[in-house]
N, C-alpha and C positions, 0 to 999 in steps of 0.2 A: 558696374559690378553687381552681380545678382546677390540675392539674399543668401547668406551662409547657412548651410543646412546644419541642424543640430545633430551631434553624434548620437547614435542610438544609446539608450541607457544601458549601462552594464547590468546584467542580471544579478539580482541579489544573491549573496553567498547562501548556500543551503544551510538551514538551521541544523545544528549538531545537537545530539542528545547524549547526555552523560547520565548514567544510572548509579545510584548509591543506596545502600541500605541505611536505615535509621541508625543502627548500631555503628556502622563504619563511619558515618558522618560525625556522630557525636564523639566517638572515641578518638577521632583525629583532632577534633577541636577542643575537647575538654579532657585533659590528660592528667590533671594533678601536677605534682612537682617531682616526686621521687619514683624511682624504680621500686616495685614491690618485691618482697622475698619470692624465691623461685617456686615455693610450693603452691601458690595461688592458682596458677594457670592449669596445673594438673588436676587440682580438685575440681575446678570448673568443668574440665573435660570428663572426669570419671563420675562425678556426682551431680553436676548441674542439671543434666537432663532428667535424671531420676527425681531430683527435688522438684523441678517444675511440674512434672507429670503427677507426682503425689499431691502437690498443692492444688493443681487444676482439678483432679478427681474429687478432692475434698470440697472444693468450692462449688462444683457442679451439683453436689449433694445438698449443700447449705444455701445456695443462691439459685433458685429456679431461673432458668434462662441464661445462666453464666455461659459465655462463649469463650473458648480457648483458641489461641493461635489464629486470631482474626487478621486477615490480610488488609492492609490499608496503604494507599499510595496517593501521591499528588505530584504536580509539576510546578516548577518555578522558572520563569523566563529570565534569561540574562542576555548580555551583549553577544549575539551570535551563538549562544549555547543555552539549551534548556536542560534544567536539572530535574531528573525524575527520582524522587525519594520514596522508598517503599520499605515495608517490613511487616512483621506479624506481632501484634499486641499480645502479650501473654494472656491477658484476660479482660473481658468486657462484661459488665452487668449493670442493670438498672436498680437503683435503690432510692426509695422515697422520692421518685420523680426525677432523680439525677443519674446521669451515666457516670460510671466509675471505670477508669482506665487503670488496670493493675499491671505493674511491672514487678516481676518476681526475680529475686537475686539470692544466690546461695551465700549464707553467712552462718556457719555452724560452730564457730569457736568463740569463747568469751573474750572480752566483754561484747555485748551486742552494740550495734551502731547507735550513737546518740542523735544522729541526723542522717538524712539520706545523702548518699554520695551525689555530688553535682551531676556527674555523667548519667547516673540512674534517673535522677529527677528530669534531666533534659530529654532522655529517651521517652519517658512517660508524657512529657509536654508535647513532643512531636506527634505521638500517637493521639493525644488529646486534640491537638489542632486538626489533624486529618479527620478524626471522627466528627468534630464540630462542622468542618467544611463539607464533609460528605453528607451529613444528616441534617444540616441546618440548625444545629444546637446553639444555645446561648452560652454554654460553658460545660465544664466537666470536672469531676473530682479525680485528682491524680493520687494514686495509691502505690507507694513503693513498699513492697513487702519483702522482708528478709526471712529466709526459712533455713532449716537444717536439711541434712541429706534425705530425711524422711518426709519433708514437706511441712513440718511443724513450724509455726511462726516463732521467730526470735525477736523481731522488731517490725513495727509498722508505722508509716508516716503518711498522712493524708493532707491534701492541700486542694481546696476548691479554687478554680480559676475561671475567669470569663473567657469567652471565645477570643476577645480582643487581646487579652494577656497571652493566651496560648499562641495566637498568631504572631505576636511580637517576638516571643522566644524562638518559635520555629523559623521565622524569616531572618532573624539575626544570624542563626546558625547556617541557614541556606545561603545567605549572601556571602558569608565567610567561606563556605565550601565552594561556592561558585567561583570565587576569585582564585582559589587553588585549582579548581577544575579547568578554568580558562587558561591559566599558565601552563597546565599540563597539556591542554589541547594545542596550544601554540607550539610547544615542543614537538608533539607528535605530528603536527602538520609538516614541520620542517624535516622531521625524521622520515616521514612517509615519502616526501619528495625525493630525499636521498636514496631511500630504498627502491623507489621506482626506477632509478637510474643505475642501481647497483648491478655490476657485471660479475660473472664468475671470475674468481681471482687468478685463474691460470689460463694459459693460451687455449687449452682444450681439456675435455674430460678424459679421464682414464677409461679403458673399457669397463663397462658396467656401472661406472660412476653416475652417468646421466640417468640411467634407469632407476638407480637407487634414489637420486634426488627427486625425480619425477614422482615416484611412489610416496615419498615423504610429503611432497606438496599436496598430492591427492588426499592423503590421510588427514591432513590439516583442513583442507577445503571441505571434506565431507564429514569431519568430526569422527573419524574412525581410528581404529588402532592398526598398526602395521608391525609385523615381526619380520625382520630382515636378517638373513645370514649373508653378510658381505665379507669377502675374504680380506685377510690382513694385507695392507698395502694399497687397497683400492681408494683410500682417502675418505673414510666414512665420516670423519668429523666435519670437514668442510662440506661434504655432500649432504649432510643432514642440516647443518646450520644455514647454508645458502638458501634452500627452498623455504625454510622456516622464516628467514628474514623477509623474503619476497612475500610470503603469506601475511606476515606482520604488517608490511607496508600496504598491502591490498585490503587490510581490515578483516582478514579471515580469522585472525587470532589477536588477542590483546596483549599477550606476554608469552615469552618462551623461557622454559626452564631446561637447561642442559644438565642432566644428572649423571654423576660419575660415582664409581665405587672406590676410587683411589685418588690420592693427591696428584699422581702423574697424569691421570685423565683430566683433571682440572687444568693443569698446565697446558696440555695439548689443545684443549678447547679454547682457552684464553689466547693462545698463540694463533689459532685459526681465526678468531674474531678480530685480532689485531690486523691480520692480513686482509680480512674483508673490509675493515674500516680504515685502511691505510691512506685513502684519499680524502680523509676528513669527514667521513660519514657521521652525522650526528646520531649516535646510538649509545644509550646508557647501558653499560655492561657491568654487572655486579658480581663479585666473587664473595661467597659466604664461607668462612672458615669456622671450624668447630670452636665452641666457646673456650674449651680448655687450652686451645692452641693460641688464642689471641688475647686472653685475659692478661692485663699488665701486672697483676698482683701475683707473686710467686705462689704456686699451688692453687690459685683461684679461691674465691670465697663466694658465698651466696650473694645474690644481688639484693642486698639489704642496705638501706641508707644508713643504718646504725653501724654497718661493718665496712662499707666501701664509699669513699668520697665521690666516686663517679656515679654511684647510684643516687646519692643525695643531690637533689636539684637537677636530675638528669633532664627532665622535660623543660626546665627553664632555659637550658643551654642548647637544647636539641635544634631549634629552628635556625640558630646561627650556624651550626654544623651543616644542616641540610642546605642552607643558602650558599655556603662555600662550595659544596660539591655540585650544586645545580649547574654550575658553569663548567664543570670538569666531568665529562661523560664516562671516563674509564675509572671504575670503582674497584680496582683490584685490592687485595688485602693490604699492601703497604700504603696505598692512598688512604684507605679507611683508617688505618692505624695512625697515620700522621694527623689527619683531621680530628680523630677522636682525642689524640693527645693535646692538640691545640685548643680544644673546647672542653676538655676534662669529661669526655663521654666514655661510657662503656663501649668498646669497639664492636663487640658482638651484638648488643642491642641496637647500636647505631646502624649496623649492616641490615638488621631486620627491619628497621624503619625505612631504609633505602629501598628495600625490595618492593615496596608499594608503588614506586614510580620507575623502577628499572624496566628496561625493555627486554633484556636478556639476563638471566640469573644462572650462574654456574655454581653448582653446589653438590653436596653428597645426596644420595638417594633419600636419606632420612627427612630432609626438609620439605619434601613433597609427598612422601608416602608413609612415614612412621606415624601412627596415630598419637603417639605421646609427644612428639616434637615437631610435627609438620607445621608449616606456617599457616596458622588458623586465619590470620589477617588476610591471607590471599585465598587459600583453598576453601574456606568456609564462606567467603563473601562473593566469589566470582567463579565462573565456569569457562570464561574465554581464555583459558590457559592451555598452552601446548607443552607436552613433555617430550624431550629427546633423551632416551635412556641408553647410555653407552655401556658397553660390556655387559649386555643384558643376561649373559649366562650366569652372572653373579646374583641376579635379582631374586631368584627363588629362595636361595639360602639367606640372603639379606632380609627378605620379607618374613621368612620364618623367625629370624632374630627379632624383627620389629613387633611381631605378634606374640612373642613369647615373653615370659617374665618368671622371676623366681625369688626365693628367699635364701639367704646365705648367713650362717651363724658368724662367719668371719667379719662380714660387714656390720652385722648387729653388734658383735663384740667390740669392734673398734669404736662404734658410736657410743656404746654403753660406757667404755673406759674413759673416753674423752669427756662425756657428760658428767660422770661421777667425779672426775678430777676437778672440774670447773664448778660444780654445783652440789657439793655435799649438803645433804639435808633436804634437797628438792628431788625426791626419789621416784616420782611418778614415771618418768621416762625409764629410769633404771629398772624398776619393777616390771614394766611392760616389756622391755627388751629381754629381760631374763625369762619371763614367762614364754615368750615366743621362741627363744633359743631352746628352752627345755622341751617345748612341744615338738620342735623339729628333731631333737635328739631322741625323744621317745618314739617318734614315728619311724626313724631310721633303724632303731634297735642297735645291738652291740656289733662291733667288728666292721672292718672296711668292706664296703659293698657299693654296687651301682645296679639299679634295677629300674625297669619301666613299669608303671602302674596304670591301669585303665582309669582309675579315679585318684585324685590327690587325697592325702590324709586330711582328716577333718580338723584343721587347725585355724580356720579362717577367723574364729572369734579372737584368738590371740593376736593375729595380724591386725584386726580392726582395733583392738585395744592399743597396740603399739602405735598405729597410725594416728589414732586420736590423741594420745599423749604427746607424741613428737610434733604433731601439727599445732597443738595448743602452745607448746614451748616455743616453737618458731614464730607463730603469729603474735605471741605476747612480747617478742623482742628479748626474751630471756636468753636465747642462744645466739647472741650477737657476736660472740667471740670466735676463736678458731674452731671450737667444738661444733659450731653451727654447720660447717661444711660436711663433717662426717654424719651429723644427725640428719641433715637434709638428704644426703645420699641414701641413708637407711630408710627415711620416710618415703622418698620416691620409689625405692625398691618395693616397699610394702604396698603402696598405692597401686603401682603397676601390677603387682601380683593379684590384688583384689579385683582390679579391672579385668584382667585376663581370666580370672576365675569365673566371671559372669559369662564369658564366651566359651568356656570349656565344654567340648562335645566330642564326637567321634573323630574330629580332625585334630585332636590334641592327645598328647600323652603326658603323664606325670613322671619325670625322671628324678629319682631319689638317690643321692650319692653321699657316702660317708667316708671321710679320710681322717683317722684319729678322732679328735673331738669335734671336728668341723663337719657340718652337714649342709648340703645344698639341695633345695627342692626347686625344680624347674617345671613350669607348665609350658611344654614345647609344642608349638604349632607344626604340624606335619604337612598340611596342605594350605598354602596361602592363596590359591587360585580364586576362591570366592571373594576374598577381601580385595585383591588386586583388580578383579573385574569390577567391583563396586566403585572403587575410588577413581578408576580411570575412565569409566564409561561416560561420566558427566563432563569430561574435559573436551577442549577443542583440538582433538587430534593427539595421538600418542604414537611415537615411533620408537620401537625397541630394536636394537641392533647389536650384532657381535659377529666375529669371525667364526665362532664355534657355537652353533645352535642345532647340532644334529642329535637326534632326529627332529626336524622342524615341527611337525605336528605334535610331537610329544612336549616340546618346549611351549608351544602355543597353549596346550591344555594346562600345563603347569603354571603358566603366567596369567591365566584367566581370560584368554582371547576366545572369541566366538568364531567357530569354524565357518559359519555361514556369513557373518556380517563383517569380519575383520580380514585383513590382508596378510598373506604369507608370501615372502619373496626369498628365493635362494639364487644367488649370483655365482657364476663360476669365477675362478681365479683369473685375474687379468694378465698374469705372468706365465711365461712358457714353463712347463714342468721340467724342461731340460736345464733350467737354471738352478734347480734344487736337486741334489743327489741324496736320496733317502736310503739308508741301509739299516737292516735289523741284525743285531747280534743276539741270537736266541740263547740267553742265559737265564736261569731262574733267579729272580730277585725276590721271591716270596720270603717272608720274614724268617721261616724256619731254615731256609737255605742260604741266607746272606753270609754267614760266617764262612762257609765252604766255597762260595762263589765270588767272594770279595776280590780275590786276586785276579780272576778272569775279567771282572767288571773294570777294575783299574787298568788292566792291560788293554782292554778295548778302548777306553777313553784316551789313554796315552797314544794308542795307534792313530786315532782320529787327529790328535793334535800334531803328531809327528809328520803327517802327510804334507802339510805346508805351514809356514809361519803365519801367524795372525792372532786374532782375538776370538776366544771360544767361551761358551757357557756350558756347564754340566749341571743338570738339575736332578734332585733327589726327592724321594717321598718323605724324608724326615731329616732333622738335624743330626740325629745319632748316626744314621747311615752315611750322611755327608762326611761326618768326622772320621768314620772308619775308612772310607775311600781316600779322603784327603791325606791320611797318614801314609797310605801306600803309594800315592802319586808322586811325592817328592823325589824318592830315589829313581822312579821311572822317567822323570822329566827334568833332568838337570838343565839349568839355564832358562827354564820356563817360569814365569812369574805366576804364582798361585795366590788367589785371594778368595776368602770364604765369607759368605753371609753369616752374620751373628744373629742369634734370636732376639736380642734387645737393641737392634740398630735403630737410631733415631733418623730424622729426615736428613740431617747433615751427613751422617754415616752412609746413608743410601746414596746421596748425591756423590760422595767421594768414591763409592764403589763403581757407580756408572761412569764417573769422569775418567777412570782408568782405561776405559775402552776408547782409546784415541784413534782417529783416522790415520792411515799410513803408518801403522806400527812398525817400529824397528825390530822388535823381537816377537815373542809369543806370550800371550796372557791367557790364563785359564781361570775363569771365575766359577766358583762352586756356590750353588744356591738351591733353594727348595722349590719344588713344583707348586704352582698356585700362589707363590709369593710375589713380592713387588718387582722382582727382576725377571720373572717368567711371564708376566702379562703387562700390557699397557706401556711398555718402554719402547722407545724408538731408537735403534742403533743402526742407521742405514749405512750402505756402502761397506767399506772394509772396517767399520767400527765393530762388526760382528760377522765372522765368516762361517761359524759352525755351532751347532747345539747338540748336546747329548742328553737324552731323556732316559733316566735310569728307572725302570719300572713303568707300569701303566697307570700310575697316579691314584690308585684306589684310596679313598679315605680310610682312616683307621677304623677297624671294627670297634663299635661301642654300642651302648644301649640305645642311643638316639638313632644311629644308622640302622640298627636292627629293627627299631620301631618303624622307621621309614620303609624298610624292605617289606615288613609285614603289612603296613597300611596300603602301599601300592599293589602288593601282591593280591590282596583281597578285593581290590578294585579293578581286576581284569588287566593289570599291567604287569610287566616284568619287574618285580620288586627289586631283584638284585641289580638290574640295569639302572633303575631310577635312583637307588641309594648309593651305588658304588661305581658301576662301570661307566655310565655317562659322565658323572662329574670327574672321574679319574681321567678319561680320555680327553675331556675338554681341557684339562690342565696340560696334557701332553701336546695337543694341537696348538694351544696358545703359546706354549714354549717354543715349538718349532717355528711358529709364525713370526718370531723375532728375527729370523734370518733374512727373509726376502721382503724388503720394504719398498722397493721401487723396481721399475723395469730393468734397470741396469745392474741390480744386485745378483750375485751368485753365491751359493753356499752349500753346506752339507748338513745333514741331520743323521744322528745315530740313535736308533731306538734299541735299548738294551732290555730285553725280556722275551722269554719264549712264548708268552701269551699273545704277542702281536701276530702270531700265525693263526689264531682262532678266528673263525668266521664272524662270530658276534663282535669281536674287537674290530676287525677290519671293516665291518659295516659302518662303523662310526668314524673311520679315518677319512681324510680328504681324498677324493678320487684321484687326484694327481700323484698321490704316493703309491698307487696300486698299478700293477701287481708289485707287492713288496719284495724287494731284493734282500736276500739274507747273506751274511758272511759267516763262515764256519770257524773262523779264528781271528785273533787280533791281527795277524799278518795280512789276512785277506782284507780286513777293514782298511789298513794302511795302504795296501796296494790299490784298492778300488777308489779310495778317495784321492790318492796321488794321481791316479789316471784321470780322474775328473778335473783336478787342477791343471794337469798337463794339457788336457783338451783346451782349457781356457788360454793357456800360454801359446799353444799352437794356433788358436783362432786369432789371437792378437797379433 
């Protein structure tokens, strides 16, 4: 027998590289014990940068050669993984032959720290180690400096350490982080193998669905933005998620955020992800629910260890909670709630900790885009994140909300009363709130009014005094009782106002409104495009999509896309226009005509319903108009079940409203709701769960000072101001409402448009091409006749 040949050596696995900032590494490993009160993070956002810059400017004057924001980096080799740690030291300077590493932190409320926070000292030590390794130094002085918002020193701690000591601190942290990174790498390798084999979850694509998915993939691959108008029923959710998951598995992106404007959108996205993962795909899917909806304490309280047992010792119990969910990759809200209950954790903060290792996060727009609440731990630390923005026609108004802020005497008054009741004799907060409230009332003057001002009234000094007094009270632990929630709300309001005041320019307007003794001052952003452009351009692909983005170039400009570098996609409807019969009943629904035309409107709606039995929706521009027509419909539709949306419906009420739309109905149901509300957009009632929709009016937003300011702003910037402020958002609501009818190739249904303005060319230019030429009915009898004929055609065809 010949000599056995040795098998060729298996090639070594490629070395993987994990990157982390000094701050992220330290904050993950050195977290203290308790959750801190909610005011701290906002102060860091609004004042921290200003404080750093003020201190650095002063240091450059007093210390020749002082260098600010010095980039330092090093690598640490692990088992199959190399860790790259980098960051920017706040300040470096040489003093008496020694190099000083300065770490600057904001701390502007008494009492000053008596020792440096361990995490702050650890950050300085990491920079000290990297400096010594880079320059061959024997040691360095670590200087942790606490400053107020103006950069003035409040406390300073110095500690000289040798290079060996600094290396010991750094490598202990790096080894601990490497263990975490290696576990995460193992998970992602298994995930990527599963994603490589992932197939589209349906036998075939719907018409246009493949093109949409391909464009989403290209946007992620190239790090570009895509704005896509994809018709209702095309399957946008799965067509956006599938290519994003394939890109995630291919290493083209590091994390996917699916952003929704409504709770219903979250549910649809989670259902699509369940379908994609039905064969056991290892994918960590996280749902983030608003804090006020998941807080286990009635009414919610500030996250203060003195007020909430789940905040006390939160970080001591966190690792056990994270370990439990590490083996359970579906992190929907009920799963998070149960694990949080088991480990006595705040469910909201627990979900935010999970977002660091989640593969896909499903959440509201705010958590990725709102400067006050966006996930800093993700979006400040990394740029390999992809955004999928559903129902993007909502984004402009939502972004305006995010970039706006105001002061309200009602909020201040509530906080003042609660404080006074709990803390008589400690009147600094009471006086500051009273001063700010009086300044607002003086600015508004007598009598009820609402007006738009080019500049806000000069009351910022009063706002600063209140923010200072309230912040000191909260930081001192004095407001640990129930009054703390109302005081925190007022403090956040004041700080957000002061932050937005720094941004106030020609893209803003000041709205001042008085009703009785209550005054509200709002700094309202009119044009969010520059901000949206800035926060999305650094990410790893952004896909914004909706069924209603007409005109597409106008929406692109509104949302901050670059006409030359970013992609625009408009897809035709995949469904035959013959399956939807659209009729217009030209009746004036203008406010001044509503009383005299209410009867004709009710007759037209009743005629649509009489044409055939089934489930219908009728949508109105306001609750008052809905109530007027509701009163008339009862006698016209005996035997028909009527249910009306209420202004104060909670989620359970909304679910019950939708549950009434049952398949194969025995009788007829007519739901009455408002245009642009939760039943007019984002709900899926396929098949015979919905056979017809009536849209009453063209959906124009109510005339107010804000809408008139928008009209003027876009009018002076060479756009159609009325279209931008009123017509486009109104017809978007109408198109969304009618889009509830046809949800699949098998669906058939009717749509009734009630308003004489649907005949205007400017209106028809914004309607789907499949509705045109628009057929009109001159009477209720003709509505019933034509719809009955449509349903008769279906019966004859079957």
